[in-house]
C-alpha positions in Angstrom: 76.4 20.2 -82.9 74.3 17.5 -83.9 75.8 15.0 -81.6 75.4 17.2 -78.8 71.8 17.7 -79.8 71.1 14.1 -80.0 72.8 14.0 -76.8 70.6 16.8 -75.7 67.7 14.8 -76.9 68.4 11.5 -75.4 68.9 13.1 -72.3 65.9 14.7 -72.8 63.8 11.6 -73.7 65.7 9.8 -71.0 64.4 12.4 -68.4 60.7 12.2 -70.2 60.8 8.5 -69.8 61.8 8.9 -66.4 59.4 11.3 -65.7 56.6 9.0 -67.6 57.8 6.5 -65.1 57.7 8.6 -62.2 54.1 9.9 -63.5 53.3 6.3 -63.8 54.5 5.4 -60.7 52.7 8.6 -59.0 49.4 7.4 -61.0 49.6 4.0 -59.2 50.3 5.5 -55.7 47.4 7.8 -56.4 45.1 4.7 -57.4 46.4 3.1 -54.5 45.6 6.0 -52.0 42.4 6.7 -53.5 41.7 3.1 -53.1 42.6 3.2 -49.9 40.7 6.7 -49.2 37.8 5.0 -50.7 38.2 1.9 -47.9 38.8 4.3 -45.3 35.7 6.4 -46.3 34.1 3.2 -45.9 35.2 2.7 -42.5 34.5 6.1 -41.6 30.9 6.0 -43.3 30.5 2.3 -41.0 31.6 4.0 -38.0 29.7 6.9 -38.3 26.4 4.6 -39.1 27.8 2.7 -35.6 28.4 5.7 -33.8 24.6 6.7 -34.8 23.1 3.4 -33.5 25.4 3.6 -30.5 24.0 7.2 -29.6 20.2 6.2 -30.5 21.2 3.3 -28.2 22.5 6.1 -25.6 19.4 7.7 -26.0 17.2 5.0 -25.8 19.5 4.0 -22.4 18.6 7.9 -21.4 15.1 7.4 -21.7 14.8 4.3 -20.2 16.5 5.9 -17.1 14.4 8.7 -17.2 11.3 6.5 -17.1 12.8 4.3 -14.2 13.8 7.7 -12.3 10.5 8.7 -12.3 9.0 5.7 -11.5 11.6 5.1 -8.4 10.3 8.6 -7.4 6.6 7.7 -7.9 7.4 4.7 -5.6 9.3 6.9 -3.5 6.0 8.9 -2.9 4.1 6.2 -2.7 6.2 5.1 -0.2 6.1 8.1 1.6 2.3 8.1 1.6 1.9 4.6 2.9 4.4 5.5 5.7 2.3 8.6 6.6 -0.7 6.5 6.0 0.8 3.5 8.3 2.0 6.4 11.1 -2.0 7.7 11.0 -3.2 4.0 11.4 -0.9 3.2 14.3 -2.0 6.7 16.1 -5.6 5.6 15.4 -5.1 2.0 16.1 -3.5 3.3 19.4 -6.2 6.0 20.3 -8.6 3.1 19.6 -6.8 1.1 21.6 -6.8 3.5 24.6 -10.6 4.0 24.0 -11.2 0.4 24.3 -9.2 0.3 27.6 -11.1 2.9 29.2 -14.4 1.3 27.9 -13.2 -2.2 29.6 -12.4 -0.1 32.9 -16.0 1.4 32.5 -17.3 -2.1 31.6 -15.9 -3.2 34.4 -17.3 -0.5 36.9 -21.0 -0.6 35.3 -21.1 -4.6 36.1 -19.7 -4.0 39.6 -22.5 -1.3 40.0 -24.8 -3.5 38.1 -23.9 -6.4 40.9 -24.5 -4.1 43.5 -27.9 -2.9 42.3 -28.9 -6.7 41.7 -27.9 -7.4 45.4 -30.0 -4.0 46.4 -32.7 -5.2 44.0 -32.7 -8.9 45.9 -32.5 -7.7 49.3 -35.4 -5.1 48.8 -37.3 -8.4 47.2 -36.5 -10.1 50.3 -37.6 -7.2 52.5 -40.6 -6.8 50.5 -41.5 -10.6 50.6 -41.3 -10.7 54.5 -44.3 -8.1 54.4 -46.3 -10.4 52.1 -45.7 -13.0 53.9 -46.8 -11.0 57.1 -50.0 -10.1 55.3 -50.6 -13.4 53.6 -50.3 -14.8 57.3 -52.7 -11.8 58.4 -55.2 -12.7 55.8 -55.5 -16.3 56.7 -55.8 -16.0 60.1 -58.7 -12.9 59.4 -60.5 -15.5 56.8 -59.9 -18.4 59.1 -61.9 -15.9 61.7 -64.4 -14.9 59.2 -65.1 -18.5 58.3 -65.5 -19.1 62.0 -68.0 -16.2 62.7 -69.6 -16.9 59.2 -70.2 -21.0 60.6 -71.2 -19.3 63.9 -73.3 -17.2 62.4 -75.0 -19.7 60.4 -75.1 -22.0 62.6 -76.7 -19.6 64.9 -79.6 -18.8 62.3 -79.9 -22.6 61.4 -80.7 -23.5 64.9 -83.3 -20.4 65.0 -85.1 -21.7 61.8 -85.1 -25.3 63.8 -86.6 -23.6 66.4 -89.4 -21.9 64.7 
């Protein structure tokens, strides 16, 4: 019985040793797994930090894109407004050109009318010159007749004075 007991005890000691070796091996495995877990946690934290950095960058790019979209909309609106102004200016320019053309035609008509009036005025002036020449001729004729008459009268008086 003692032998049996010793054999059992040896068997149990061996089993305990085996269990202790097994526990030690599992402890090493747990320790290795804990180290691996720490490394994975560190990698995870780094990846989370990188993800957060990328999320911030994405947010910044989204904000920049929104800003660019607003700028594009504003430029589109400015372009539309400039196009409207360009169309209005073109219409105004065409209207002004039509008015200029009408005024040029009117100026041409007025210049022709002025030319006709100058010819009429010139003709009237020529018509007036002829009577003025006739009047001058008549005045000269009457003046010379008056002078002859005066000389005759003065000559007649001076003879009467000599005779007295």
